[in-house]
N, C-alpha and C positions, 0 to 999 in steps of 0.2 A: 464334957471332958474326955469321955471314952472315945468319941469320934475323933477328937483332936489327937489323942494318943495313937489311934489307928493310923492316922495320916503320918504321924511321926515314925511309926514302926514299919513303914513301907507301903502304906496305902496310896501314897502319892505316886509311887512308881507303878502301881497297878492301874491307877486312873490313866496315866500316860499311855500305858500299854493298851488299855481299852480304847482310847481315842485313836491310837495308831491303827488298830484293827478296823475301826469304823471307817476311817479314811481310806484304807486299802480296799474295803468293800465297795465304797463309792467309786473309787478310781478304776475298779474292775469293770464298770459298765462300758459297753462298746462305744467308741468315739465315732463321730460323724466323719466319714471319709472325705477328704478334700477332692474337688473336681480335678480331673486329669488335665494337665496343660502340656503344650508341645512347643517345640522350636521349629520354625519354618525358615529356611535359608535358601539362597540361590544367587543367581547372577542376572543383571539387567543389561541387555545389549540393544543396540540400534544400528541397523544396516551392517551387522556383523562385527561391530566394535563395542566392547564393554563400556558402559557409561557410568562415570563417577558423579556424585552429588545429586543422585535421583532419589526422591522421597518414595519409599515403599511402605504401605500400610496394610493392616488387616481390618476389614470393614466393621465387624461387630465389636471388637475390643478397642479399636482405635490405636492399637500398638503400631508404632512406626519406626523406621530406621532410614538412614541415608547411606546410599552405596559408597563403598570405598574406592580407592584408585583403580581397583580391578573390576569394578562393577558389582562387587559382592555386598550382600546385606544379610541380616539375621534378625528374625522376630521371635523373641523369647516370651513364654507365658501365653501363647495363643491357645484358645480352646477349640473344640470341635462341635459343630461345623465351623469352617473358616472360609474367608474369601479374601484374596490378596490382589492388590492393584498398585500400579505405579502412576504417580500423578505428576504431570509436567508443571514446572514453575511458570510464573507469568512472563519470564524473560526468555523462554524457550518455546517458540511457536512451531518448531520443526516436527514435533510429534504430539499425539493426543493421549489422554488418559487411557491406559491399557490395563485390562483385567486378565488375570491368569485363568486359563491359558488362551489368550488372545480373543476374549469375548468383549462385546460392548457392555456398558453398564445395564442395558435393558435386556440382555440375553447372556446369562451366565449360569454356571453350576457351582454348587458348594463343594468344598473339600470335606470329606468325612473320614475321621481317623479309623473308623471301623471298616471302611471300604478298602478293598485291595488296591484301589486307584490312588490311595493316599500317597503322595510323592515323597521321596527322600529329599528332593531339592525342587524348588519352584523357580525355574528360570523364565524370566519375562522378556519377550522380544517386543520392543516398543513399536507401535504402529505409526507410520508417517502421517503427518497432518494432511488431510485431503486438500488438493489444490486444483485450480483450473488455470491453464497457461496458453499463451498464443501470441499473436502479433496484431497491431493496429496499423492498417495501411490506408492510403487514399485510393481513388478510383484508377490512378495510374500505376498502382502497385508499389508506390514508394512508402517507406516506413514513416509513421507519424510519431515523433518523439514528444514527450511531455504531455501525452494524452492521458485523461483521467478515466480509468476503467473501474466500474462499480457493479456489485450485485444489485439488480434492480430492486428499488424500494428500501435500500439499506445504506448505512454509512461505511460499509465494508468496501474500501477502494484502494487502488494502487495507481502509480504513475508509470507510464511506459519509459523504457530506456532509450538511449540514443538510436538503437536499432528497432525501436517500436515494439519491443518485447514486454510482456507483463506476466506476472505469476501471482495469482490471487488465492488467498486462503478461503476455500469454499468447498462445500460438500454437495454433490448432486444427490438428491433423495433417490432411494431405490425405485426403479421403474418410473422415474420422473425426469424432469429437465430443469435447467437453470437459465435465467435470462440475465445477460450482461449488457451494460450500457456504457458507451464510450463518448467522451466529449473532448474537444480540443479547439483552441482559438482559431478562427478562420474556417471552421468546418461545422456542418450541421450535425447535431447529436445523432448517434445511430445505436441500435441494439441488435443483439442476436440471441437466439435461444438454442442451447446446446444440451446434448445428452452425453457428450464425451468430455474428457478432462484435459486433453492436450491438443496442440495445433488448432486452437480456436481462433479464427481470423475475424476481425471486425473491420468493415470498410467504411471510411468516412468520405463524405462528398464536400468539396470545397464550396464555401459561400462566396458568390461573386461580390466583391466589395463595391461600395458606392463610389461615384466619381467625386473628385475634389470640386468644390464650388469656386469658380473663378470669374473675374469680371471680364467685360468686353474691352479689349485694348483700344486706345485712341491715340493717333499720332498728332503731336502738337509741335508747331514750329513753322518757319518759313520754308516753302517748297521751292527753294532755289539752290542751285549748285553752290557749294561752299558753306552752306548753313547746316545746323544740326537739327535733326528730328528727335523728339523725346517721346517715350511711351508713357502714356498716362493710364495706369492700371494698378489697382491695389486690391488685396483680398481681405474680406472681413473675417475670414477663417484663420485661426492661429496655426502656427507651425506649417504654413504652406510655403514651398520653395518655388520661385518663379525663374524661368530661363527664357531667353529671347532668341528668335531666329528671323533674320531679315531677308527679304526676297525682292529681286528686281525682275519685273515682268514674269513672275512665277518661278524664277530660278534662284536658288540659294546663293546669297552673297558670302563668299569665303571670308572667314575671320570676323564677320559681323554678328556678335552674340551679346552685346551689352544693352543696357536700357536706352542708350542714345546712339545715334548713327549720323556721321557727317556725310552729306551728299557730295559726290565727286562728279567730274565731267562724264564718267561712265553712266551716271544716272540721268544725264540730260535727255529729256523727252522720253523718259521711262516712267513706269508706274511702280511705286515702292509700297510694300506691305510688310507687316511684322506679325509673327506668330508667337504667342505667349504660352509656354508649357507650365502648368501648375501641377506640382506633385506633393504628396503627403503620405507618410507611413500608414499603411493599412487601407489606403484608398487607391482607386484607379486614377491615372493621370488625366487631366483635362487640357485640351489644346484649343485655343480660341484665336481667331485671325482678325486683324483690324481691317478697316476699309482702306482701299488704295488711295494714294495721294493724287492720282492723276498725273499728267505729264509734268516732270520737273523742269522749271524754266531756267534759262541762262542768266548769269549775273556777271558782275565785273571780275568775278573769280577767274583766274587763268590757270591753265595746267602747268604744273611745275615739274 
């Protein structure tokens, strides 16, 4: 009862005061200081022009930002040391991943806040993608369009323009060389090994096409003035075009270019032959000559 009376007489207030003092003592213990963080900002440019929409990141923290219309970015909450890089998107092959300040991913230095070199602004100049360019020509020096140019042993390929030009995304290893292979219809494949990146010419040699397969023509019909001679000749090969040339004693007969020919008085006692020219796309033409008729005989046909 006495203890209860003490609480009623003000002991409760004393207890509250005691607890308050104890909490104050606990709160007086030194707090663990938070790790210092920084803000890194700058501009991303490519060939002298600020680039918008470029992703910029800090390697350790994974903090990223995308550049604004003026190429600017800001990475907040970055620790020390730090490493900043700009990463190209899949749809922009014109430049490669670039690390500040213009180091490759295998050769870079860290930014240290304690170092006098810690920058106020990290401006990143994007590095152009490495390319090899040149032309594909034939042995006559003419441009070969629609030729396929590849890095040897890879699927890294491009097609030449109407002027035979190509530009291939490829990097020549330091103190090394790169082998390029070119192919085109009607040409033998060719390759060249280069240590330079521009004006690399690849020369292709034309493949001599095969001849068209064509039959031996035969003249059918009466060998008399006034009658018709017909060429018996057909090709077993598809898409072959046949044309005819008629000859009298070895001289071309003007206007005679059909599959049939009517003998006239001018052919009397002359020898008639025909040449058949077979052509087909992608092949060399073939010319075959019939046997001669021998002397053309006279008949009841009269000159008109």
